[in-house]
DSSP file (Angstrom, degrees, kcal/mol; ACC not computed):
  #  RESIDUE AA STRUCTURE BP1 BP2  ACC     N-H-->O    O-->H-N    N-H-->O    O-->H-N    TCO  KAPPA ALPHA  PHI   PSI    X-CA   Y-CA   Z-CA
    1    1 A X              0   0    0      0, 0.0     2,-0.2     0, 0.0    20,-0.1   0.000 360.0 360.0 360.0 126.1  -27.9  -32.0  -15.4
    2    2 A X        -     0   0    0     18,-0.1     2,-0.4    20,-0.0    17,-0.2  -0.530 360.0-174.3 -75.3 141.4  -26.4  -29.5  -12.9
    3    3 A X        -     0   0    0     -2,-0.2    15,-2.3    15,-0.2     2,-0.4  -0.998  13.9-176.4-141.4 132.5  -22.7  -29.5  -12.8
    4    4 A X  E     -A   17   0A   0     -2,-0.4     2,-0.5    13,-0.2    13,-0.2  -0.999  10.3-161.4-128.4 134.0  -20.2  -27.7  -10.5
    5    5 A X  E     -A   16   0A   0     11,-2.2    11,-2.4    -2,-0.4     2,-0.6  -0.952   4.1-154.3-116.7 130.5  -16.5  -27.9  -11.0
    6    6 A X  E     -A   15   0A   0     -2,-0.5     2,-0.4     9,-0.2     9,-0.2  -0.920  13.3-171.8-108.0 122.9  -13.9  -27.1   -8.3
    7    7 A X  E     -A   14   0A   0      7,-3.0     7,-2.3    -2,-0.6     2,-0.5  -0.872  13.4-157.2-111.2 145.0  -10.5  -26.0   -9.5
    8    8 A X  E     +A   13   0A   0     -2,-0.4     2,-0.5     5,-0.2     5,-0.2  -0.912  21.4 169.9-122.2 103.2   -7.5  -25.4   -7.3
    9    9 A X  E >   -A   12   0A   0      3,-2.5     3,-1.7    -2,-0.5    -2,-0.1  -0.964  69.2 -18.7-119.4 122.0   -5.0  -23.1   -9.0
   10   10 A X  T 3  S-     0   0    0     -2,-0.5    -1,-0.2     1,-0.3     3,-0.1   0.891 125.7 -53.9  50.9  46.7   -2.1  -21.7   -7.1
   11   11 A X  T 3  S+     0   0    0      1,-0.2     2,-0.4    -3,-0.1    -1,-0.3   0.624 118.0 109.5  65.6  15.0   -3.6  -22.5   -3.7
   12   12 A X  E <   -A    9   0A   0     -3,-1.7    -3,-2.5     2,-0.0     2,-0.4  -0.979  60.8-139.2-120.5 135.8   -6.8  -20.6   -4.6
   13   13 A X  E     -A    8   0A   0     -2,-0.4     2,-0.4    -5,-0.2    -5,-0.2  -0.727  16.2-173.4 -98.0 142.5  -10.1  -22.3   -5.3
   14   14 A X  E     -A    7   0A   0     -7,-2.3    -7,-3.0    -2,-0.4     2,-0.6  -0.996  10.5-154.7-130.3 135.2  -12.5  -21.4   -8.0
   15   15 A X  E     -A    6   0A   0     -2,-0.4     2,-0.6    -9,-0.2    -9,-0.2  -0.957   9.0-168.5-112.1 123.6  -16.0  -22.9   -8.4
   16   16 A X  E     -A    5   0A   0    -11,-2.4   -11,-2.2    -2,-0.6     2,-0.5  -0.949   6.8-159.1-111.8 118.6  -17.3  -22.8  -12.0
   17   17 A X  E     +A    4   0A   0     -2,-0.6     2,-0.3   -13,-0.2   -13,-0.2  -0.836  15.4 176.8-101.0 132.2  -21.0  -23.6  -12.2
   18   18 A X    >   +     0   0    0    -15,-2.3     3,-1.2    -2,-0.5   -15,-0.2  -0.709   4.4 172.3-129.2  80.8  -22.4  -24.7  -15.6
   19   19 A X  T 3  S+     0   0    0     -2,-0.3    -1,-0.1     1,-0.3   -15,-0.1   0.738  76.4  47.6 -67.9 -23.0  -26.1  -25.6  -14.9
   20   20 A X  T 3  S+     0   0    0    -17,-0.1     2,-0.3   -18,-0.1    -1,-0.3   0.456 104.5  67.4 -98.3   1.1  -27.0  -26.1  -18.6
   21   21 A X    <   -     0   0    0     -3,-1.2     2,-0.2   -20,-0.1    -3,-0.1  -0.869  68.7-137.5-119.7 149.9  -24.1  -28.4  -19.6
   22   22 A X    >   -     0   0    0     -2,-0.3     3,-1.7     1,-0.1     4,-0.2  -0.633  39.3 -98.7 -97.5 170.0  -23.1  -31.8  -18.7
   23   23 A X  G >  S+     0   0    0      1,-0.3     3,-0.7    -2,-0.2    -1,-0.1   0.705 119.1  61.8 -63.5 -20.3  -19.5  -32.7  -18.0
   24   24 A X  G 3  S+     0   0    0      1,-0.2    -1,-0.3     0, 0.0    -3,-0.0   0.744 102.6  50.4 -74.5 -23.4  -19.0  -34.1  -21.6
   25   25 A X  G <  S+     0   0    0     -3,-1.7    -1,-0.2     2,-0.0    -2,-0.2   0.294  78.4 127.0-102.2   8.7  -19.7  -30.7  -23.2
   26   26 A X    <   -     0   0    0     -3,-0.7     2,-0.2    -4,-0.2    -3,-0.0  -0.423  41.7-158.6 -70.5 141.5  -17.4  -28.5  -21.2
   27   27 A X    >   -     0   0    0     -2,-0.1     3,-1.0     1,-0.0     4,-0.4  -0.615  34.2 -97.4-111.8 174.8  -15.0  -26.4  -23.2
   28   28 A X  G >  S+     0   0    0      1,-0.3     3,-1.4    -2,-0.2     4,-0.1   0.823 120.1  62.5 -60.5 -34.0  -11.7  -24.7  -22.3
   29   29 A X  G >  S+     0   0    0      1,-0.3     3,-1.3     2,-0.2    -1,-0.3   0.798  93.4  63.8 -64.9 -28.2  -13.5  -21.4  -21.6
   30   30 A X  G <  S+     0   0    0     -3,-1.0    -1,-0.3     1,-0.2    -2,-0.2   0.695 101.0  52.2 -67.8 -18.1  -15.4  -23.0  -18.8
   31   31 A X  G <  S+     0   0    0     -3,-1.4     2,-0.7    -4,-0.4    -1,-0.2   0.327  78.9 111.6-102.4   7.7  -12.2  -23.6  -16.9
   32   32 A X    <   -     0   0    0     -3,-1.3     2,-0.1    -4,-0.1     3,-0.0  -0.730  61.6-141.6 -86.7 118.4  -10.9  -20.0  -17.0
   33   33 A X        -     0   0    0     -2,-0.7     2,-0.4     1,-0.1    -2,-0.1  -0.356  21.8-104.1 -74.5 157.9  -10.9  -18.5  -13.5
   34   34 A X        -     0   0    0      1,-0.1    -1,-0.1    -2,-0.1     0, 0.0  -0.672  47.7-101.6 -79.0 134.2  -11.9  -14.9  -12.9
   35   35 A X        -     0   0    0     -2,-0.4     2,-0.4    10,-0.1    -1,-0.1  -0.299  33.5-148.2 -58.9 137.5   -8.7  -12.9  -12.2
   36   36 A X        -     0   0    0     -3,-0.0     2,-0.1     0, 0.0    -1,-0.1  -0.912  19.5-116.2-107.5 133.5   -8.1  -12.1   -8.5
   37   37 A X        -     0   0    0     -2,-0.4     2,-0.5     1,-0.0     5,-0.1  -0.448  23.8-146.5 -70.6 142.7   -6.4   -8.8   -7.6
   38   38 A X  B >   -B   41   0B   0      3,-0.5     3,-1.2    -2,-0.1     6,-0.2  -0.951   5.6-146.6-112.5 124.5   -3.1   -9.3   -5.8
   39   39 A X  T 3  S+     0   0    0     -2,-0.5     3,-0.2     1,-0.3    -1,-0.1   0.762  98.7  46.5 -65.4 -23.9   -2.2   -6.7   -3.2
   40   40 A X  T 3  S+     0   0    0      1,-0.2     2,-0.4     2,-0.0    -1,-0.3   0.517 110.6  54.1 -95.8  -5.3    1.5   -6.9   -3.9
   41   41 A X  B X   -B   38   0B   0     -3,-1.2     3,-1.8     1,-0.1    -3,-0.5  -0.803  56.0-179.9-130.7  92.0    1.2   -6.7   -7.7
   42   42 A X  T 3  S+     0   0    0     -2,-0.4    -1,-0.1     1,-0.3    -3,-0.0   0.705  84.3  56.8 -65.1 -17.0   -0.7   -3.8   -9.0
   43   43 A X  T >  S+     0   0    0      2,-0.1     3,-2.3    -6,-0.0    -1,-0.3   0.402  74.5 130.8 -92.9   2.1   -0.2   -4.9  -12.6
   44   44 A X  T <  S+     0   0    0     -3,-1.8    -6,-0.1     1,-0.3     3,-0.1  -0.370  80.4   8.1 -61.2 124.6   -1.7   -8.3  -12.1
   45   45 A X  T 3  S+     0   0    0      1,-0.2     2,-0.5    -2,-0.2    -1,-0.3   0.450 103.4 111.0  85.5   1.1   -4.3   -9.0  -14.8
   46   46 A X    <   -     0   0    0     -3,-2.3    -1,-0.2     4,-0.0     2,-0.1  -0.934  59.5-142.5-109.9 124.7   -3.3   -5.9  -16.9
   47   47 A X     >  -     0   0    0     -2,-0.5     4,-2.2     1,-0.1     5,-0.2  -0.415  22.2-115.5 -82.4 160.7   -1.6   -6.6  -20.2
   48   48 A X  H  > S+     0   0    0      1,-0.2     4,-2.7     2,-0.2     5,-0.2   0.870 118.4  55.7 -60.1 -36.6    1.2   -4.5  -21.6
   49   49 A X  H  > S+     0   0    0      2,-0.2     4,-2.7     1,-0.2    -1,-0.2   0.894 106.3  49.8 -64.1 -40.2   -1.2   -3.6  -24.4
   50   50 A X  H  > S+     0   0    0      2,-0.2     4,-2.3     1,-0.2    -2,-0.2   0.921 111.4  49.5 -62.5 -43.4   -3.8   -2.3  -22.0
   51   51 A X  H  X S+     0   0    0     -4,-2.2     4,-2.3     2,-0.2    -2,-0.2   0.944 113.4  46.1 -60.7 -49.1   -1.1   -0.2  -20.2
   52   52 A X  H  X S+     0   0    0     -4,-2.7     4,-2.5     1,-0.2     5,-0.2   0.923 111.8  50.3 -62.1 -47.2    0.1    1.3  -23.5
   53   53 A X  H  X S+     0   0    0     -4,-2.7     4,-2.3     1,-0.2    -1,-0.2   0.889 111.3  49.0 -59.9 -40.7   -3.4    2.0  -24.8
   54   54 A X  H  X S+     0   0    0     -4,-2.3     4,-2.4     2,-0.2    -1,-0.2   0.916 111.8  48.0 -65.9 -42.8   -4.4    3.8  -21.5
   55   55 A X  H  X>S+     0   0    0     -4,-2.3     4,-2.9     2,-0.2     5,-0.8   0.905 112.4  49.3 -65.6 -40.0   -1.2    5.9  -21.5
   56   56 A X  H  X5S+     0   0    0     -4,-2.5     4,-1.2     3,-0.2    -2,-0.2   0.919 112.7  48.2 -61.8 -44.9   -1.7    6.9  -25.2
   57   57 A X  H  <5S+     0   0    0     -4,-2.3    -2,-0.2    -5,-0.2    -1,-0.2   0.899 118.7  39.2 -65.6 -39.6   -5.3    7.8  -24.5
   58   58 A X  H  <5S+     0   0    0     -4,-2.4    -2,-0.2    -5,-0.2    -1,-0.2   0.899 136.6  11.3 -77.0 -41.1   -4.4    9.9  -21.4
   59   59 A X  H  X5S-     0   0    0     -4,-2.9     4,-0.5    -5,-0.2    -3,-0.2   0.726  93.2-131.4-114.8 -28.3   -1.2   11.6  -22.6
   60   60 A X  H  X< -     0   0    0     -4,-1.2     4,-1.8    -5,-0.8     5,-0.1   0.008  35.2 -77.6  85.8 160.7   -0.8   11.0  -26.4
   61   61 A X  H  > S+     0   0    0      1,-0.2     4,-2.7     2,-0.2     5,-0.2   0.850 125.4  58.5 -65.1 -36.3    2.3    9.8  -28.2
   62   62 A X  H  > S+     0   0    0      1,-0.2     4,-1.6     2,-0.2    -1,-0.2   0.916 108.7  44.3 -64.4 -42.8    4.2   13.2  -28.0
   63   63 A X  H  X S+     0   0    0     -4,-0.5     4,-2.6     2,-0.2     5,-0.2   0.883 113.5  51.6 -68.5 -36.7    4.1   13.3  -24.2
   64   64 A X  H  X S+     0   0    0     -4,-1.8     4,-2.7     1,-0.2    -2,-0.2   0.911 110.0  48.9 -65.9 -39.7    5.1    9.7  -24.0
   65   65 A X  H  < S+     0   0    0     -4,-2.7    -1,-0.2     8,-0.4    -2,-0.2   0.790 111.7  50.3 -67.0 -29.1    8.0   10.3  -26.3
   66   66 A X  H  < S+     0   0    0     -4,-1.6     3,-0.4    -5,-0.2    -2,-0.2   0.916 116.4  39.3 -74.1 -44.6    9.0   13.3  -24.2
   67   67 A X  H  < S+     0   0    0     -4,-2.6     2,-0.5     1,-0.3    -2,-0.2   0.885 131.2  26.8 -75.2 -37.2    8.9   11.4  -20.9
   68   68 A X  S  < S-     0   0    0     -4,-2.7     2,-2.1    -5,-0.2    -1,-0.3  -0.838  83.0-151.7-125.3  92.8   10.4    8.2  -22.2
   69   69 A X        +     0   0    0     -2,-0.5     2,-0.4    -3,-0.4    -4,-0.1  -0.410  42.1 137.0 -74.4  80.9   12.6    9.2  -25.2
   70   70 A X    >>  -     0   0    0     -2,-2.1     3,-1.8    -6,-0.1     4,-1.1  -0.952  60.2-121.8-123.2 147.0   12.5    6.0  -27.3
   71   71 A X  H 3> S+     0   0    0     -2,-0.4     4,-2.7     1,-0.3     3,-0.3   0.822 107.9  62.7 -59.1 -35.6   12.1    6.0  -31.1
   72   72 A X  H 34 S+     0   0    0      1,-0.2     6,-0.5     2,-0.2    -1,-0.3   0.698 110.7  41.1 -70.3 -13.6    8.9    3.9  -31.1
   73   73 A X  H <4 S+     0   0    0     -3,-1.8    -8,-0.4    -5,-0.2    -1,-0.2   0.638 121.9  40.7 -95.3 -19.8    7.2    6.7  -29.2
   74   74 A X  H  < S+     0   0    0     -4,-1.1     2,-0.5    -3,-0.3    -2,-0.2   0.813 111.1  46.4-101.5 -33.5    8.7    9.6  -31.1
   75   75 A X  S  < S-     0   0    0     -4,-2.7    -1,-0.2     1,-0.2     0, 0.0  -0.953 129.2 -26.9-121.3 117.5    8.7    8.6  -34.8
   76   76 A X  S    S-     0   0    0     -2,-0.5    -1,-0.2     1,-0.2     2,-0.1   0.915  83.8-157.3  46.3  55.7    5.6    7.0  -36.5
   77   77 A X        +     0   0    0     -4,-0.2     2,-0.3    -3,-0.1    -1,-0.2  -0.375  21.4 166.6 -69.4 137.6    4.4    5.6  -33.2
   78   78 A X     >  -     0   0    0     -6,-0.5     4,-2.0    -2,-0.1     5,-0.2  -0.968  44.3-121.3-140.8 157.3    2.0    2.7  -33.3
   79   79 A X  H  > S+     0   0    0     -2,-0.3     4,-2.8     1,-0.2     5,-0.2   0.920 112.1  53.9 -63.4 -43.0    0.8    0.3  -30.6
   80   80 A X  H  > S+     0   0    0      1,-0.2     4,-2.2     2,-0.2    -1,-0.2   0.932 111.1  43.1 -59.5 -50.1    2.2   -2.7  -32.5
   81   81 A X  H  > S+     0   0    0      1,-0.2     4,-2.1     2,-0.2    -1,-0.2   0.877 114.7  51.2 -66.4 -35.7    5.7   -1.3  -32.9
   82   82 A X  H  X S+     0   0    0     -4,-2.0     4,-3.0     2,-0.2     5,-0.2   0.902 109.1  50.1 -68.7 -41.4    5.8   -0.1  -29.3
   83   83 A X  H  X S+     0   0    0     -4,-2.8     4,-2.2     2,-0.2    -2,-0.2   0.921 109.7  51.5 -61.2 -43.4    4.7   -3.5  -27.9
   84   84 A X  H  X S+     0   0    0     -4,-2.2     4,-0.9    -5,-0.2    -2,-0.2   0.931 114.7  42.5 -58.3 -46.3    7.4   -5.3  -30.0
   85   85 A X  H >X S+     0   0    0     -4,-2.1     4,-1.8     1,-0.2     3,-0.7   0.944 114.2  49.7 -67.1 -47.3   10.1   -2.9  -28.6
   86   86 A X  H 3< S+     0   0    0     -4,-3.0     7,-0.3     1,-0.3    -1,-0.2   0.827 107.2  54.9 -65.6 -31.3    8.9   -3.0  -25.0
   87   87 A X  H 3< S+     0   0    0     -4,-2.2    -1,-0.3    -5,-0.2    -2,-0.2   0.768 116.3  38.1 -70.3 -26.0    8.7   -6.8  -24.9
   88   88 A X  H << S+     0   0    0     -4,-0.9     2,-0.7    -3,-0.7    -2,-0.2   0.677 111.5  60.7 -96.7 -18.4   12.3   -7.0  -26.0
   89   89 A X     X  -     0   0    0     -4,-1.8     4,-2.1     1,-0.2     3,-0.5  -0.845  60.4-174.9-118.3  94.7   13.7   -4.1  -24.0
   90   90 A X  H  > S+     0   0    0     -2,-0.7     4,-2.5     1,-0.2     5,-0.2   0.835  80.9  56.2 -63.3 -37.0   13.2   -4.6  -20.3
   91   91 A X  H  > S+     0   0    0      1,-0.2     4,-1.6     2,-0.2    -1,-0.2   0.893 110.9  45.0 -63.6 -37.0   14.5   -1.2  -19.1
   92   92 A X  H  > S+     0   0    0     -3,-0.5     4,-2.2     2,-0.2    -2,-0.2   0.902 111.9  52.1 -71.7 -42.0   11.9    0.6  -21.4
   93   93 A X  H  X S+     0   0    0     -4,-2.1     4,-2.8    -7,-0.3     5,-0.2   0.911 107.9  52.4 -61.1 -41.7    9.1   -1.6  -20.3
   94   94 A X  H  X S+     0   0    0     -4,-2.5     4,-2.9     1,-0.2    -1,-0.2   0.900 107.3  51.2 -61.2 -41.6    9.9   -1.0  -16.7
   95   95 A X  H  X S+     0   0    0     -4,-1.6     4,-2.1     2,-0.2    -1,-0.2   0.914 113.0  46.4 -63.1 -41.5    9.8    2.8  -17.2
   96   96 A X  H  X S+     0   0    0     -4,-2.2     4,-2.3     2,-0.2    -2,-0.2   0.929 114.6  46.3 -65.0 -45.8    6.3    2.4  -18.9
   97   97 A X  H  X S+     0   0    0     -4,-2.8     4,-2.8     1,-0.2     5,-0.2   0.910 112.3  50.4 -64.4 -43.8    5.0    0.2  -16.2
   98   98 A X  H  X S+     0   0    0     -4,-2.9     4,-2.2     2,-0.2    -1,-0.2   0.888 110.3  50.5 -62.1 -40.1    6.4    2.5  -13.4
   99   99 A X  H  X S+     0   0    0     -4,-2.1     4,-0.8    -5,-0.2    -1,-0.2   0.931 112.0  47.6 -62.7 -45.8    4.7    5.5  -15.0
  100  100 A X  H >< S+     0   0    0     -4,-2.3     3,-1.1     1,-0.2     4,-0.4   0.935 111.6  49.4 -59.6 -48.7    1.4    3.6  -15.2
  101  101 A X  H >< S+     0   0    0     -4,-2.8     3,-1.4     1,-0.3    -1,-0.2   0.873 105.0  59.8 -60.5 -38.0    1.6    2.4  -11.6
  102  102 A X  H 3< S+     0   0    0     -4,-2.2    -1,-0.3     1,-0.3    -2,-0.2   0.732 104.9  49.9 -62.5 -21.7    2.4    6.0  -10.5
  103  103 A X  T <<        0   0    0     -3,-1.1    -1,-0.3    -4,-0.8    -2,-0.2   0.484 360.0 360.0 -96.1  -4.2   -0.9    7.1  -12.0
  104  104 A X    <         0   0    0     -3,-1.4    -1,-0.2    -4,-0.4    -2,-0.1   0.506 360.0 360.0 -70.4 360.0   -3.1    4.4  -10.3
């Protein structure tokens, strides 16, 4: 049975087609819309973890610790400890996000 579902999320419409399933077998994953880029938010759809991993890959922990002098970048740096700190400390998160946006 062919099935098409129309979703209206935040005034944007998404059509999800599931030709091999009937409406009784739909799962949560069938209702996830594809991210749409937003012209005013360059970080839309990019997680803090993605940002951090890309900066580490491009510059390394030592350069990150030099540019943004926080302990989680300077001493035994890990993605996990940095994410924990950045999620709690908005000024540091803003510096990381601004650095990332500057390189787009």
